[in-house]
N, C-alpha and C positions, 0 to 999 in steps of 0.2 A: 865402707861404713854401712852398717844395717840400721835403718831408720825405723823406730818402733813407737806405736801409740798403745797406751794402756786404757782399757775400757772396763771400769769396775765401780760399783757403788759404795764399796767399803773403804773408808779413809785409810784404815791402817794397812789394807792390802795395797792401795795405790802408793802409800808412803814406802812400804816395804819393797815393792817392786822398783820404785823410782830409785831408791837408795842402792838396790842391787845393781841396776843397769848403769848407774853412775860410775861404778867401779870397773866397768868392762870397756876396754879401749876401742874395740871394733863395733860398739853398739851405741847409737845415739837416740835418747828419748826425745821425740819431737812433739808429743802431745799427750794429754791425759783427759779423760771424760768420766763423768759420773753416772751416766745411764746410756741406754742404747741409742736414743735419739741424738744426744750430744755426741756419742761416739761416731755415728755415721757422719756428722757434720765435720768433726775433726779429721776424720780419716780422709774425706773427700777433699778437704782443704790442704792437708799436709802430705797426702799421697805417700804413706809410709811403705816401707817393705813388708813389715809384719805387725799384725795387731794382736795383743794379748786380750782376749775377750772373755768376760765373765758371762754366765748364762742368766742367772736370776737377778734381774734389775727392773727398776721401775720405768714407766713410760713406754719403753721398747725393750724386750728381753734380748738376750744375746743371740738366740736363733734368728729372730727378726732382723737384728742389726747385721748379723753375718750375711743373711740373704741379700740385703740391700748393698752391703760392701761388694759382695761377689758379683752382683749384677752391674754395679756402677764402675767398680775398679778390679776387674778379674785378676790382675797381675799382683794385687796385694794378698799376702798370705795371712789367714786367720788361724791363730793358735788359741783354742779354747782353754782357759785356765779356770777351773770351777771345783766346787766341792761335791758335785753330783756325779755318780758313777752308775746310775741306772740305765738300762738298755734304751729306753724311750729317749732320754735326753742325748745320749750319744748318737743314736741314729738320726734324730732331728738335726743335730749340729752338723753332721756330715752331709746330710741332705741339703741343708741350707748352704753349703759351700765351704765348711771349715776344712782346713788342711791338716790339723793336728788337735790332740786332745790331751790334756794334762790335769792332774787333780792338784788342789792347792797344798797338799802336803808334800809335793814334790820338792826335793832338795834344790837349793838355789843354783848350784852348778849345773844340775840337770835341766833347769829352766833355761839357763844361758845356752846350754848345748842344744836344746830343742829349738831355740830361736835360730841359731846358726844352721841347724839341719833343715828347718822348714824353709829357710831362705834360699837354700840351694835345691830345693824340690823334693825334700824327703817329707815323710808324714810321721812325726813323732806321736806315739800313743802310749799312755800310761799303762803299765802292766795290768792293773786291776781292770781298767776299762776294756783293754784287749781281751781279758779273759771273759767278761761279760758278753761282749760281741761274739766271741767264738762259741760260747755256750748257747747264746740265743740262736745263733745261726744253725747250730747242730739240732736243737729242738724244733726249730722251725722247719728244717728239712725232714725231720722225722714225721711231724704232723702233716706235711705236705704230701708225703708218700702214702698216707692212708687214703683209702677210697672214700667217696662221699658216704656210702653205706657204712663203712667201718667207723667213720666219724659220727654217724648218727647213733650207732650202737654204743660207742664210747661215751657219747654225751649222756645217753640214758643210764649208763652204768654209773656215771658221775652222780646222777640224780638218785641213785640207790634202787633203781627199778630192777625187779627179778626178770629172768630170761622170758617167762611166759607173757609178762606185760609188754616187754620190748618186742616179742614176737607179734603180739597183737596190734601194737601201734604201728609197726612197720609192714604188717600184712605178710609175714614170712612165718616159717615154722621154728619151734625152739631149737630144732637140730641145726637149722641154718644160723641162728643166733649163736649157738655154741661154737660152730665152725668159724664164724667171724671173730669171736672172742679169742679162740685159739691162735688165729693169725695176728690178731692185734697184740695179745700178750707177747708173742715172739718178736714182733716188730718194735714195740717200744721197750722191750727188756724187762718185763714184769712177770710175776708168776701167779697172781691171783686177782680177783676182782677189787679188793680193797687197794692194792698197789696201783691198779689201773685207774681207779677213781681219783686217788691222790695225783697221779700223773696228769689226768685230764684236767683236774682243778688248776694245776700249776701251769699247764701248757696250752690249753684251749680256751679261747675267749668266749665262743658261742657254741651252741649245738647246732650242728649242720642239718 
């Protein structure tokens, strides 16, 4: 029997999940909590096998609750069930100790399957969340492969500066700036300054 706790601040979600789990013979719902703080208390008291964890909750969010559960009860598996699929939330959840990540539009039978798979050591991940993470990883790797000087040049291109101004600011020649841009364009897969500026806006957080 897989013992499960639900942590979610939405009554309808809690009710729906409770109803779903009540129909599954090998899963037992042993606790329900309405926010992260209560969730940690229930989990530590009941010591379930799996926690269905929302992310956006009052008092203590799902990331904070997951971190506390992982630190105090590492054998308990945390399956995030949320409406957020952005890279930051996914990364934070796994960094906190989550073992799986599903979105709330997931079909009921897939949620049940994910509970079973996470219980045996697998890490279920929603396809959309997986795509976000893979894309973020690819872009992060591309940016990391640029030299610090190339990142500086790209940052100035993002700001719309012409080559002569970039050269002046960096204390190099315009020819050197052009050489950097040629290598940058090839590396990030663009063909002109406009595309490079768009890429930099999307993928660089600061000017190096």
